[in-house]
N, C-alpha and C positions, 0 to 999 in steps of 0.2 A: 478464118478471117484473113483479109489481105494484109500484106506487109506494108508498113508505113513507108512513105516516100518523101524525099526532100527534093524540092524544085527550086532552081535558082533562075532569076531573071536579071540579066546584066543589061542595064538600061543606060544609054547616053542621051541626056536631055539637050534640047536646044539651049544655048547660053541664056537666053532671056527667060526661060522657063525653069531653070535649075533651082534657084532659090525658092521660088513659089512651091515647087514640088517638095523640097525639103521641109518647108514650113507646114505644109498640109498633110504630110505623111500619115500621122496618127488619125486624123479625121477621116481620111480616105479608107482606113482599115476597119472602121467601126462595124460595117456590115459584114466584113470578112470574118470577124470573130464569131459571128452567129451562124455561119454557114456550116451545114452538116459535114463532118469529117475533118474540119479544121483543127490543127494542133497548135501551130505557132508561126509567127512571121517576124522577121527582123529586116529592117532596111538600113544599110550602111552607105556612107558616102566615101568615095575614093580620096585618098590623101593628096594626090598630085593633080587630079582632074576633078574639079568641083561640079562638073556636068555629068559625072558618071556615078551610078548608084548600083548596088547589088541588093536584090530582094531575095532573102533566103526563107523559104516556106517549108513547113512540115505538114503533111496531110496523112490521113489514115490509109489512103489508097490513091492510085492514079485516077480511078473512077470518080472519087470524091473531088479531086482537083479538076478533072474534066468537066464535071457538072458545075463547079464554081465558075470556070472560064466561060462556059456556055451562058450562064446567068449574067456575068459581067458583059459579055459580048452583046446579048439581047438588049441590055440597058444602054448600050452605046459607049460604055466607058473605055473599052479598048481602042475604039476609033479615036476618042478624045486623047488618050495617052499617045497613040501613034502620031497625032497631029503636032505634039510638042516634043517628041523624041526623034533623034536621028537614027537610033538603033535600039532594038529590043531583042535580046537573044535568050532563049529559054533552054534549060538543061534539066534532065531528070536524073536523080541519084537514088535508085531503088534499094541500095544496100548500104547499111551503116556497118563499117568495119571496126570502128573504135569510137568510144565516147568517154569524155571526162567532163565533169562540171563541179562547181564549188557548192 
């Protein structure tokens, strides 16, 4: 079985789109929860820059994430995101080196 992977998307939204993005975050994730290989997602907003968001995702493998991205791209959702964002930066974190939770 492939090792779990964490993916981060560092997104800066256009000022006029930031509040709307924050309000609709959970609704936009409904289909993500049902996608094969999905584990978890959390979207947080930057303290000092209300236009900046960090999306932290866990997937069972990079292949599962790639399939999800292809699906979202086919549906036109990434083009829509890019139209209201000034920057989307994606990073892959394939190795968990420490973990603590309550």
